[in-house]
C-alpha positions in Angstrom: -56.4 182.1 -81.9 -55.9 179.3 -79.6 -52.5 178.3 -78.9 -51.8 174.6 -78.3 -49.8 174.3 -75.1 -48.1 171.1 -74.5 -48.5 170.0 -70.9 -45.4 168.7 -69.3 -45.9 165.2 -67.9 -45.8 164.9 -64.2 -42.9 162.9 -62.9 -43.8 159.4 -61.7 -43.9 158.9 -58.0 -41.0 156.9 -56.6 -42.0 153.5 -55.3 -42.5 153.5 -51.6 -39.7 151.8 -49.7 -41.2 149.3 -47.2 -40.4 150.1 -43.6 -37.6 148.2 -42.1 -38.6 145.5 -39.5 -37.8 146.7 -36.0 -35.4 144.3 -34.2 -36.8 142.3 -31.3 -35.9 143.8 -28.0 -33.0 142.0 -26.3 -33.4 141.3 -22.6 -30.3 142.2 -20.7 -28.2 139.2 -19.5 -28.4 138.5 -15.9 -25.4 139.8 -14.2 -22.7 137.2 -13.4 -22.9 138.1 -9.7 -26.4 136.8 -9.5 -25.3 133.4 -10.9 -22.5 133.3 -8.5 -24.8 134.0 -5.6 -27.1 131.1 -6.5 -24.3 128.7 -6.9 -22.8 129.7 -3.6 -26.1 129.3 -1.9 -26.6 125.8 -3.4 -23.2 124.7 -2.3 -23.7 126.1 1.2 -27.1 124.2 1.6 -25.4 121.0 0.4 -22.6 121.3 2.8 -24.9 122.0 5.7 -27.1 119.0 4.8 -24.2 116.6 4.4 -22.5 117.9 7.6 -25.7 117.6 9.6 -26.3 114.0 8.3 -22.8 112.8 9.1 -22.6 114.6 12.4 -25.9 113.3 13.7 -26.0 110.0 11.9 -22.6 108.7 10.9 -19.7 110.1 12.8 -21.1 109.5 16.3 -22.1 106.0 17.3 -23.7 107.3 20.5 -25.9 109.6 18.6 -26.9 106.7 16.4 -27.9 104.6 19.4 -29.7 107.6 21.0 -31.7 108.0 17.8 -32.5 104.3 17.7 -34.0 104.4 21.2 -35.8 107.7 20.5 -37.6 105.9 17.6 -38.4 102.9 19.8 -39.9 105.1 22.6 -41.9 106.9 19.9 -43.2 103.5 18.8 -41.9 104.2 15.3 -40.6 100.8 14.4 -39.7 101.7 10.8 -37.6 104.6 12.0 -35.8 102.5 14.5 -35.0 99.8 12.0 -33.3 102.4 9.7 -30.4 102.5 12.2 -29.8 98.7 11.8 -27.0 97.9 9.3 -26.8 95.0 6.9 -23.8 93.6 8.8 -24.7 90.6 10.9 -28.2 89.1 10.5 -29.8 92.4 9.5 -33.4 93.2 10.1 -35.6 90.2 11.0 -38.5 89.3 8.8 -41.4 87.0 8.6 -42.5 85.2 11.8 -39.5 86.4 13.8 -40.5 90.0 13.2 -44.1 89.5 14.3 -43.4 91.5 17.5 -41.4 94.3 16.0 -44.6 96.2 16.3 -45.9 99.3 18.1 -48.3 97.3 20.3 -45.3 95.3 21.6 -43.6 98.4 22.9 -44.3 99.4 26.5 -44.2 102.9 28.0 -42.6 103.8 31.3 -38.9 103.3 30.6 -36.2 105.3 28.9 -32.5 105.3 27.8 -30.6 106.2 30.9 -27.0 106.1 29.6 -25.0 105.3 26.5 -21.2 105.2 26.2 -19.1 104.2 23.2 -16.5 101.6 23.8 -14.2 101.4 20.8 -12.0 98.5 20.0 -12.2 98.2 16.3 -14.0 95.5 14.3 -16.3 93.3 16.4 -15.2 95.0 19.6 -16.9 98.3 18.7 -20.0 98.7 20.8 -22.1 101.2 22.8 -22.8 100.2 26.4 -26.4 101.2 27.2 -28.5 101.3 30.4 -32.3 101.4 30.1 -35.0 101.4 32.7 -36.4 104.0 35.1 -35.6 105.7 38.3 -36.3 102.5 40.3 -34.6 99.7 38.2 -32.4 99.4 35.2 -30.6 96.9 33.0 -27.3 97.3 31.3 -26.2 95.7 28.0 -24.5 96.5 24.8 -25.3 97.3 21.2 -22.7 96.4 18.7 -21.9 99.1 16.2 -20.0 99.1 12.9 -18.4 101.9 10.9 -19.2 100.6 7.3 -18.3 102.9 4.4 -18.1 106.0 6.7 -21.5 105.4 8.2 -22.2 104.0 11.7 -24.9 101.4 12.0 -26.1 99.2 14.8 -25.5 95.5 14.4 -28.2 93.0 15.5 -29.7 95.1 18.3 -32.5 92.5 19.0 -33.1 90.3 21.9 -34.1 86.7 21.0 -36.5 85.0 23.3 -37.5 81.4 23.4 -41.2 81.1 24.3 -42.7 78.0 25.9 -46.4 78.8 25.8 -47.6 75.8 27.7 -51.1 77.0 28.5 -51.9 79.1 25.5 -52.4 78.9 21.7 -50.8 82.3 21.3 -47.9 84.4 22.3 -48.6 87.7 24.1 -46.0 90.4 24.4 -47.2 93.6 26.1 -50.4 94.6 24.1 -49.7 92.4 21.1 -51.1 88.8 20.8 -50.2 86.5 17.9 -51.7 83.0 17.5 -49.0 80.4 17.4 -50.6 78.8 14.3 -50.1 82.1 12.4 -46.5 82.3 13.6 -45.5 78.7 12.9 -48.0 77.0 10.5 -45.8 73.8 10.6 -46.1 73.8 14.3 -49.7 74.5 15.1 -49.7 72.5 18.4 -46.7 74.3 19.6 -44.6 71.2 19.8 -41.3 73.0 19.8 -40.1 76.1 21.6 -40.8 79.2 19.5 -38.1 81.9 19.0 -38.9 85.5 18.2 -37.0 88.8 18.1 -37.7 91.9 20.2 -36.4 95.4 20.3 -34.7 96.4 23.5 -37.2 97.5 26.0 -39.6 96.5 28.9 -41.9 93.6 28.3 -44.7 91.8 30.0 -45.4 88.3 28.7 -48.9 86.8 28.8 -50.2 89.5 31.1 -53.9 89.4 32.0 -54.5 86.2 30.1 -58.3 85.7 29.5 -59.6 82.5 31.1 -57.1 82.5 34.0 -57.1 83.9 37.5 -53.3 84.5 37.5 -52.0 87.9 38.3 -49.9 89.4 35.5 -46.3 88.4 35.6 -43.9 91.3 36.5 -42.3 93.1 33.5 -38.8 92.4 32.5 -36.3 94.8 30.9 -34.4 93.3 28.0 -31.3 94.6 26.2 -28.8 92.6 24.1 -25.9 91.1 25.9 -23.7 91.6 22.8 -21.1 89.3 21.4 -21.4 86.5 18.9 -24.6 84.4 18.9 -25.9 85.0 22.4 -28.2 82.4 24.0 -32.0 83.2 23.7 -33.8 84.4 26.8 -36.2 81.7 28.0 -39.8 83.0 28.6 -42.6 80.9 30.0 -46.0 82.0 31.4 -46.9 81.3 35.0 -48.7 78.1 35.8 -52.2 78.8 34.6 -55.2 78.5 37.0 -58.5 78.5 35.1 -61.5 80.6 36.0 -64.7 78.6 36.8 -66.1 79.6 33.4 -63.0 78.4 31.5 -63.0 75.1 33.5 -66.7 74.6 32.6 -65.9 75.4 28.9 -63.2 72.7 29.0 -65.7 70.1 29.9 -68.3 71.3 27.4 -65.6 71.4 24.6 -64.4 67.9 25.5 -67.9 66.5 25.4 -68.3 68.0 21.9 -65.0 66.6 20.8 -65.8 63.1 21.9 -69.2 63.3 20.3 -67.6 64.3 17.0 -65.1 61.5 17.3 -67.9 58.9 17.8 -69.2 59.8 14.4 -66.1 58.2 12.8 -66.3 54.7 11.3 -62.7 53.8 11.7 -61.1 51.8 14.6 -58.6 54.7 15.4 -60.4 58.0 14.8 -57.8 60.6 13.8 -57.2 63.3 16.4 -59.3 61.5 19.0 -58.4 60.3 22.5 -59.7 56.8 22.1 -59.2 53.9 19.7 -58.2 50.2 19.3 -54.5 51.0 18.8 -52.2 49.1 16.4 -53.0 45.7 17.7 -56.3 44.8 19.4 -56.0 42.0 21.9 -59.2 39.9 22.2 -58.5 37.0 24.6 -57.0 34.0 23.0 -56.6 35.6 19.6 -56.4 39.2 18.4 -59.0 40.7 16.1 -57.8 41.6 12.7 -59.2 43.4 9.7 -61.7 45.4 11.8 -64.6 47.0 9.8 -68.2 48.1 10.1 -67.2 50.2 13.1 -69.9 51.9 15.2 -69.0 54.1 18.2 -71.5 55.1 20.9 -70.9 57.5 23.7 -72.6 56.0 26.8 -71.2 58.4 29.3 -68.8 61.3 28.9 -65.6 61.4 30.9 -65.2 64.0 33.6 -62.0 66.0 32.9 -59.9 68.2 35.1 -57.0 70.5 33.9 -53.8 71.1 35.7 -51.6 73.9 34.4 -48.6 72.4 36.2 -48.8 69.2 34.2 -47.4 69.0 30.7 -46.1 66.1 28.8 -42.9 65.8 26.9 -42.5 67.8 24.8 -43.6 70.6 27.2 -46.8 71.8 25.5 -50.4 72.2 26.5 -51.9 71.8 30.0 -52.3 68.3 31.2 -55.8 66.8 31.2 -56.9 64.1 33.6 -60.0 61.9 33.3 -61.2 62.0 36.9 -64.0 59.8 35.8 -63.2 57.7 32.6 -66.6 57.7 31.1 -67.8 54.9 28.7 -67.5 54.8 24.9 -68.9 51.5 23.4 -67.6 50.0 20.2 -69.5 47.5 18.0 -67.6 46.2 14.9 -66.7 43.2 12.8 -63.4 41.6 12.3 -61.5 38.3 11.8 -60.9 36.2 14.9 -59.7 32.6 14.9 -60.2 32.6 11.2 -63.8 33.6 11.3 -65.5 36.9 10.6 -67.2 37.9 13.9 -69.2 40.8 15.3 -67.8 41.9 18.6 -68.2 44.5 21.3 -65.6 46.6 23.2 -65.9 49.1 26.1 -63.5 52.1 25.7 -62.3 55.0 27.8 -60.4 58.2 27.0 -56.6 58.1 26.9 -55.6 61.3 28.7 -51.8 60.7 28.5 -51.4 62.6 25.3 -54.5 64.9 25.5 -53.7 68.6 25.9 -55.8 71.7 26.2 -54.7 75.3 25.7 -56.5 78.6 25.9 -57.2 80.8 22.9 -56.8 84.6 23.0 -60.5 84.9 24.1 -60.0 82.4 26.9 -61.9 79.5 25.3 -60.2 76.1 25.3 -58.7 74.2 22.4 -58.0 70.5 22.6 -55.3 68.6 20.7 -53.3 65.5 20.9 -49.5 65.3 21.1 -48.4 63.4 17.9 -47.7 59.7 18.5 -45.6 57.3 16.5 -47.5 54.4 15.0 -46.5 51.4 13.0 -43.5 51.8 10.7 -42.6 55.1 12.4 -45.6 56.9 11.0 -46.6 60.0 13.0 -50.3 60.7 13.4 -52.5 62.9 15.6 -54.3 60.3 17.7 -53.8 57.8 20.4 -51.4 54.9 19.8 -52.6 53.0 22.8 -55.6 50.7 22.9 -58.1 52.3 25.1 -60.7 49.5 24.6 -61.4 46.2 26.4 -62.8 43.3 24.4 -66.2 42.2 25.7 -66.9 39.3 23.5 -68.9 38.5 20.4 -72.4 39.8 19.9 
C-alpha cells in the first residue's frame, strides 16, 4: 500500500551578494627630493641668466660700449640702438634717422680701444678710439647708470649737410632724396641736419653726372658733452660730365617751352616775366591781360658748380647767350587799353640746377619776395623790354 511521503522543501538560496567595487589604483606620490631638485635647477638657471645679463650688459659700461660697436660693425642697427638709453634725446626718429641704416655703415674700420672714465652723473663716459691700423679718431660716448643698468646716452654724430649740387644726400651706399627728407624744403634752401652712428663715412662718393673723384672718407665719433656743434659736410665742387652738361641744356629748353605755355605776365616757377611793375617808356603798363609768350630763340646755359647764390643751394646757371622770348599782350597805358610787344630774356640770377641720384638735372628757382612780402617761386625782376604798341 503506497505510503505518502511528504517531501521536505528545499531551502531557498540566499541572495547573491554583489561584488564589492575594487578601489582605483593610487599612483605613488612623487618623492619630495624630485620636487626639490626641479626647484633648485630653476633657481640656478634664473641666477645664471640674471648674472650673465648684469655682468655683460649692466655692470660694465665698457662691455656695453663694445656690444654697441659690435652691433654697428655687424650692420645690425636695431641691436645697436638697444644699447641707447632714454636719458638725453634718446633714439632719433623720422627724417633724422634716415641714415641709421645698414647701407650707411661702411666696412674697413673697428673699435680700437675703449676705457671707462667715471665721474658720476654727466661726467660718466667711455673714451673710444675707432679706425684701422693706419688712422684713428678718438671721442667719447656718454654713459648713464639708470636703475642699475648702464646705457649709452646720445651716441650719435649730428652732421649738417649743404648739398649744393645735388637733390639728394648720399652717405656711403645710401642715398635719400632731399624732398623725402624735408618735404617743406624741397629745394634744399636750408642746411639739413641728420644723425649718424659712429663710424667711417664717405659723402657723395661716385656721384652720377660728375667727373669728380670720390671725396676721402672721414671717421666720426661723438665729441661728448652737452649739445655739441654739428659737423659740417659739403660735397666737392661738382664738375659735370659732357652728357650731364648736354642734359642741362635740353632740360632748360623744355622748361622754357613749358613756361611759354602760360598766359600770365609772371609764369610761376619760370625764369622770365614782367615783374611787379612793368616800365613802358613814359607810362607803365597796368592790368596786363591776353598774354601770349613765344620762344624765338632758346638761351645757351652753362653751369658752374662753384657758383651758388644766397642761400647756398644749387649750382649757379649762367645764360652765356640770353636767347629771345617774345611777349604780346594787352594792358592799360596812358588811360587806354593797348596791345603791346616786349622782348624778354632769362633771368639767371635765381636759377639753380641740381643733379638727381641718376645724374639727370633738375631746375628750380630760389624763392623771391614779391609785393606785400609774398614769397613765390619765380623771378621778381622784369626780364622784358617794352618794344611799343602793335
